[in-house]
N, C-alpha and C positions, 0 to 999 in steps of 0.2 A: 879442100876444097881450093878452088879456081877462084880469083881475084879482079877486078878492071879498077883503071885508075881513080874513079872518084875514092872508092873504098881504101886504098892503097894506105896512107897517114895513120886512119884510124884503125885501121886492123894492125899494124905494129907498133900501136902507142904505148902496148900493156902488153906485160911480163915479155916469154919469150917468146918468137914467131921465129921459124924455119921455112924459108920460101925459096924456092926452085924454080929459076926462068928457066921456060921451054919453047919447042915450037914443034908441032906435028913432023915437020919433017925430017927432025933431029932424030937418029937411031939414039943414039947414046942417051939421048933423052927419055926413051921409051926403054933403055936396061933398067935405068934408075927409078921405076916406076913401084917396081916390089920394093924394092932396099926403102924409099919412102913410105909407102905404104904398110911395111910394117912399124919405122920408127913413128909412124901416126899413130899405128895402133896401140904401140904397148908406152908410149911416154904422153896418151890424151889427156892425162892429168898434170902435165909440165912445160908441156909444147905444144904449138900450135904448128902444123904441116902444112902449108898453103902453097900455089902452084901458082905461077903467071904465065902467061901465052904472050910470049915476045911481038906477035904478029897484031894482036890487040890490043896493047899493053906500052906502043913505042917509048910515049912518056916516062912510066916507070923504070925501063930500060935504060934510057939514055941517064935520068934521077941516080939512078941505082950503080952507073957504070959499067954494066954488061956488055961485054965483046965477045964472049964464047959462049957455046951451050955444049952440058948444062952448067949451071951456074947455081952454086946453093948457097943462100945469103943468111946467115944467124942474126936476127935482131934482137936489143934487151933495152925492152921499153922506150923505143923509135929508135935507136942507136945501132949502126950495124957494128958488132963485137965480132966477124968471123967469116970463111968464104971458103970454099971448094968449087975450084973449076975443073968439070970434067965428069965423067962416070967413074966413080968408084965405090970403092965395098963401104955396107954398113957399118961398118967397125972403125971407117976413117972418119965417117959422122958423126958417128957417136962419141970418138974423142971430141970432136971439136962441141957438142954440145957438153957433152961430161964436164970439160974443160972451164967452161963459162956460169953451167946450171949450181956446179957447185961450189963456185967462191962466193955467188953470190947467193946463197944459203945460209 
């Protein structure tokens, strides 16, 4: 799911949300599509996976201090609990998610 400025706070307010900040011109971002799609599919009952195009959502990018792409930020009840910058394997993102999800069960 792709989100815009007006819905950001509402969408990250409850539960676990992983947001990828990306741009159409970013080749590393394109590499992350199948990785994030896989996580979204396998963990749909535990976490929401969303995308924000920085070109159309500069306010959110600035608010979250996104300086490089892709940037994946994990939120828990509206608070950032983890961040990964750059194209990484699925296992690295799963480590981040599992580390925070398991602690909160």
